[in-house]
Each structure stands twice: as structure tokens, then as C-alpha cells.
C-alpha positions, 0 to 999 in steps of 0.5 A: 500499499502506498503511503496516502497522505490524509490532510484535512481543510484547516476548517475541518481539522480545528471542528475536529480538534474541538471535538476531541477535546469534548470527549475528553471533557465529556467521558473522562472529565480531562481538559487536554490542549490543542497540542494533545488533541492534534496529537491524537487526531494525526495518530488516527489520521496515520493509523486508521485514515488509510483503510478508511481511505482505501474502502472509500476506493473499493466504494467508489470502484463497486458503485461505478462497476454497478452503473457500468453494468446499467449502462449495457442494459441501454444497448439498442438490440438490433431487429 
């Protein structure tokens, strides 16, 4: 598997960091810093990001194959 670099738009990254901080506060009663939340996000992006990316590729491939099969159903038959 090639090295997949998953980047997020700044606004999305900031939103996820806040969600991680809120999760820790709600579930663990721990107030974590932006730095720690960024490290957690980075860890998950590196560890599970490629798997999610690859699943998206497989899902897109299956979708396109299904639509290609549908397209063949539109062929005109000669008389």
C-alpha cells in the first residue's frame, strides 16, 4: 500500500480537534490541550486513515461497476 497522506481543510481539522477535546471532557473529565488533541487526530489519521481511504476507493469502484452494468442495459437491440 502506498503512503496515503490524508490532509484536512483547516476548518474541518479545527472542528475535529474541538470534538476530541469535548469528548475527553465529557467522557474522561479531562481538559486536554489543542496540542494533545492534534496529536490524537494525527495518530488516527496515520493509523486508520489509509484503511478508510482504501474502503472509499473500493466502495467507489463497486458503485462504478454497478453503474457500468446498468449502462449495458441501455444497449439497442437490432431487429
